[in-house]
C-alpha positions, 0 to 999 in steps of 0.5 A: 168773848165775842158779844153775840156768843155772850148774847146768845148764852143770854137768851138761853139762861132764860130756859130756866123753869124758876125764871120761865114760871114767874108772872112776870116773865114776859116783862123780865125778859122783854125789859132786859133782852131789850137792855143787852141786845144795846149792850152787845151791839155798843162800842163804848168803853170805860177805860182800857181794860189792858191798862195795868190799874184792871183786874179781871175776874173770869165769871160762869154762872147760868150758862154765861162765859164772860170776864168781868174787868175791875178799875182800881184806880177809880176804886181807890177814888171813889174810896177816898171820896167815900169816907166823905159820906160814911160808907155809902159805897163801901162797908167795913165787913169782917172775913173770917181766915181758917183752914177753908179759906175766907168766909163772910158769914155763909158766902166764901170769898176769894182772892189771887194772892198771886196778883201782881197789882202793879197799879196798887201802893202802899198808901192805900192798902186797903182790901176791898170785896165785891159780890160776884152774880152766881150760886151760891153767893161768892166775894171776889177780893178786887183791890188788894189781892197781894195783901190779904196774905200778910194780914194775917197771924195763924195763931193771933188774927183770925180776921181779915177787914176789909170793904165791901162794895154795896151791889148797885154801885159795883156796876161803876167800876166795870168796863163795858155797857154790856159788864155792866148790865150782864151784871144787872141781870145775873144779879137779878137772876141770883134774887128770883133762883134763891127767893122765888119758892119764898116770896111771892112774884108780886113781893120780888118782883120790887127786888130786881134791878130792871123793875126799880130802875137800878141807878147805875142803868139809868145813870150809863143811859143802857134804859 
């Protein structure tokens, strides 16, 4: 989708009263708008989105229609490195499988059993998921979709072992500055919408990526 159209959708998302009513709204909007405008104007691409190693997730939330491109080879490389760090980035989890599909606690988990994933081979048959920035919360298998169905037995095995990417690190595997910024902005949006009735503004503010200077925004020089 055209970056300028996404930018307008981003601006329109601030009409939500749950966002506008927060005491920190002016600063929240000013900071995010500056970051996202710069990202929308950038021509930088971190990797070729047409590569066989890219898994694309079409995404719609808060009136923003976009797509997130995940670099599966980078995910595999980081996973191998993360083994030495005792799973700082990739957290081992168990998903439940039933007639309704895959679940992790109250979250649903989507996957595409028909994904070809030609860049993945049998040397690293892990299944890796990422949290998607939407409500209700949802996980998405971004590595190893084609292996999911083969892990189940209707009578004996109803749990799926996966690795869940820590949310702060998900942007490391995305294709453009705009994708990185939109992912973190929408995560902030979710945090506010889920918690504003239960948590005071001054307490909730400290959990928002734009105020705690997300490492990915700093590393990718987007702040």
